[in-house]
N, C-alpha and C positions, 0 to 999 in steps of 0.2 A: 464873317468873323475874321479879324485880323490879328490872331494870336497863334504862335507856333511854340509848343512846349519844347524844352531843350532836353537832350540826352534821353534818359529812360522815363520821362514824365509824360503823363496823359491828362487831357482836359475832359472832364465828365460833367454832363448835365444830369443831376439827380432827378429821378421820377418823382412826381407829386406824392405826398403822403396821403394815406387814406383819410377821408373826412367823415365817413360813415361806417358803422359796423354792419355785419350781415343782417342784424335784426333791425337796422334803420336808425340806431342811436347816433346822433351827431357828436363827433369828437371835437372838443375845443382845440384851438391852435396850441395852447400851452401843454396839452396832454399828448400831442401827436408824437410818434416815434420818428426819429431821423430816418429818412429812407436809406436803404442799404443797396439799392439797385439804381443803375443809371445808364445813359447812352454815351459812348465815347464820341467826342466831337473832334478832337485833334490829338495827334501823337507826335512824339519826338522821333529822332532817328535811331535811338538806342545807343548802347555803348559798345566798345570793343569786346567787353566781357559778356554782355547780355544783348541779344538781338531783340528788336521790337516785335512782339507777337500780336499785340492788339492793333486794330485798324479802326478808322472812323466808322460809325454806325453799329459797332458791336454793342450788345447789351451785356453789362457786367454786374457782378456782385462785389462789394468791397466791405472792409471792416467798418464798424460803427464810428470809430474816431479817426479814420484814415483821411489823409489829405488836408489841404488848406482851402477854405472857402473864399472865393473871390466873386466880385460882381462886375459884369461887363454889360453895357447897354441895358441896365435895369434888370438883368437876369442873373440868377445865382448859379455858379459853377464850382466844381471841385477840381483842384489840380493835385495830382499825387504821383508817386513812383509806380511804375508797372508792377513792382513786387508787392504793392499794397492791394492790388486787385486779386480777389480770391478765385473767381471763376468767370467764364464767358457763358452766357445763357444762349 
């Protein structure tokens, strides 16, 4: 990967949405919830007011509408500010 987020931004690979329920019902793509969990791929250096707490390979939770979706090498990622991340799992 040849991308380096700036300042307090992080690059996250969302986890795949569930395609089946516990009872085995298949969920169509149009009804799937946007995943709210992902893996941190790259982080910026932080700012003078806010140090970078996240590091690559952290699994995080983020808000439903957080970040900007980008596509690199055919794979979808989210880029967002560290403050949009809700928790580290």
